[in-house]
C-alpha positions as CSV (number, residue, x, y, z in Angstrom):
1,X,10.1,-13.3,38.2
2,X,7.9,-10.8,36.4
3,X,6.4,-11.5,33.0
4,X,8.2,-9.9,30.1
5,X,6.2,-6.9,28.8
6,X,5.0,-7.4,25.3
7,X,5.6,-4.5,22.9
8,X,2.5,-3.0,21.5
9,X,1.8,-3.8,17.9
10,X,1.8,-0.6,15.9
11,X,2.1,-2.1,12.5
12,X,-1.5,-2.8,11.9
13,X,-3.7,-3.0,8.8
14,X,-4.3,0.4,7.3
15,X,-1.0,1.9,8.5
16,X,0.9,3.8,5.8
17,X,4.5,2.8,5.5
18,X,7.5,3.7,3.3
19,X,9.4,0.8,1.7
20,X,13.2,1.0,2.3
21,X,14.7,-1.8,0.2
22,X,14.4,-3.2,-3.2
23,X,12.8,-2.0,-6.4
24,X,10.0,-0.2,-4.6
25,X,12.4,1.7,-2.2
26,X,11.0,5.1,-1.4
27,X,7.4,4.2,-2.4
28,X,4.5,4.6,-0.1
29,X,2.3,1.6,0.7
30,X,-0.5,0.7,3.0
31,X,-0.4,-2.5,5.2
32,X,-3.1,-5.0,4.3
33,X,-2.3,-7.9,6.6
34,X,0.5,-8.5,9.2
35,X,2.2,-11.8,10.1
36,X,4.0,-11.0,13.4
37,X,5.2,-14.5,14.0
38,X,5.9,-15.4,10.4
39,X,4.7,-18.3,8.4
40,X,6.1,-21.7,7.3
41,X,7.7,-20.3,4.1
42,X,8.6,-16.9,5.7
43,X,9.8,-17.6,9.3
44,X,10.1,-13.9,10.2
45,X,7.7,-11.0,10.9
46,X,6.4,-9.6,7.6
47,X,3.4,-7.9,6.1
48,X,1.4,-7.8,2.9
49,X,1.4,-4.3,1.5
50,X,-0.4,-2.6,-1.4
51,X,1.3,0.5,-2.7
52,X,1.7,3.0,-5.5
53,X,4.4,2.3,-8.1
54,X,3.6,5.2,-10.3
55,X,1.9,8.2,-8.7
56,X,-0.8,10.4,-10.3
57,X,0.4,13.6,-12.0
58,X,-0.7,17.1,-10.9
59,X,-4.2,18.1,-12.1
60,X,-5.6,21.6,-12.3
61,X,-9.1,23.0,-12.9
62,X,-8.0,24.4,-16.3
63,X,-7.4,21.0,-17.7
64,X,-10.1,19.1,-19.7
65,X,-11.9,16.2,-18.1
66,X,-10.2,13.7,-20.4
67,X,-6.7,15.1,-19.5
68,X,-7.6,15.0,-15.8
69,X,-8.7,11.4,-15.9
70,X,-5.5,10.4,-17.8
71,X,-3.3,12.2,-15.3
72,X,-5.1,10.7,-12.4
73,X,-4.1,7.1,-13.2
74,X,-2.3,5.1,-10.6
75,X,0.0,2.0,-11.1
76,X,-0.2,-0.1,-8.0
77,X,1.9,-3.0,-6.6
78,X,1.3,-5.8,-4.1
79,X,4.1,-7.2,-2.2
80,X,5.1,-9.2,0.9
81,X,7.8,-7.2,2.9
82,X,10.0,-8.0,5.9
83,X,9.3,-5.7,8.9
84,X,12.9,-4.6,8.7
85,X,12.4,-3.1,5.3
86,X,9.4,-0.8,6.1
87,X,9.3,2.5,7.9
88,X,6.0,3.3,9.5
89,X,4.5,6.7,9.2
90,X,2.0,8.5,11.5
91,X,-0.7,8.2,8.7
92,X,-3.4,5.6,8.4
93,X,-5.7,4.9,5.4
94,X,-9.1,3.3,5.6
95,X,-9.0,1.3,2.4
96,X,-10.4,-2.3,2.6
97,X,-8.2,-4.6,0.6
98,X,-8.2,-7.6,2.9
99,X,-10.6,-9.6,0.7
100,X,-8.6,-8.6,-2.5
101,X,-5.0,-9.0,-1.4
102,X,-4.3,-12.4,0.2
103,X,-1.1,-14.2,1.0
104,X,-1.7,-17.0,-1.5
105,X,-2.2,-14.5,-4.3
106,X,1.0,-12.6,-3.5
107,X,3.0,-15.8,-3.0
108,X,1.6,-17.6,-6.0
109,X,3.3,-18.2,-9.3
110,X,0.0,-17.6,-11.1
111,X,0.5,-14.3,-12.9
112,X,-3.2,-13.9,-13.8
113,X,-4.3,-14.0,-10.2
114,X,-1.7,-11.3,-9.4
115,X,-2.9,-9.2,-12.3
116,X,-6.5,-9.4,-11.3
117,X,-5.6,-8.5,-7.8
118,X,-3.6,-5.5,-9.0
119,X,-6.6,-4.3,-11.1
120,X,-8.8,-4.4,-8.0
121,X,-6.2,-2.5,-5.9
122,X,-5.9,0.0,-8.7
123,X,-9.7,0.6,-8.8
124,X,-9.9,1.1,-5.1
125,X,-6.9,3.4,-4.9
126,X,-8.1,5.5,-7.8
127,X,-11.5,5.9,-6.0
128,X,-9.7,7.0,-2.9
129,X,-7.6,9.4,-4.9
130,X,-10.7,10.9,-6.5
131,X,-12.2,11.3,-3.0
132,X,-9.0,12.9,-1.7
133,X,-9.0,15.5,-4.5
134,X,-12.4,16.7,-3.3
135,X,-11.9,16.4,0.5
136,X,-8.1,16.8,0.9
137,X,-8.0,13.6,3.0
138,X,-5.0,11.2,2.4
139,X,-3.5,13.8,0.1
140,X,0.1,13.0,1.2
141,X,-0.3,9.3,0.3
142,X,-0.9,10.1,-3.4
143,X,2.1,12.4,-3.8
144,X,5.6,11.3,-4.8
145,X,8.0,11.2,-1.9
146,X,10.7,13.9,-2.5
147,X,14.1,12.8,-1.3
């Protein structure tokens, strides 16, 4: 008998996904960490994602600097999601959130830990957004999905 071929793991950290179920359905997120075999409390394949709950508004050169910074705000979320409820995209994003978003913070009942984690994610995503305005990289991730 031949060995069963293992399917390649394409849901890796940095992959941009769309969430399909729940309150964040239709929102874009980036995978932070994957759990292919599950854990004790979640015995199924799932991943930690950090995404955008409220997208930045359109900015133009004509706007004042104050207005531009106000419209460039991002409201992030962190979540643990079943693989069945994410749709992978062809895009990847090189944002390092592994040290910030951890499984114990996402699963904890401590709201202050989650809030501080969200603030860190917000800071890094806003930096990426500012860089994407200049370079045009990751532009799609920071735009609302039209459907």
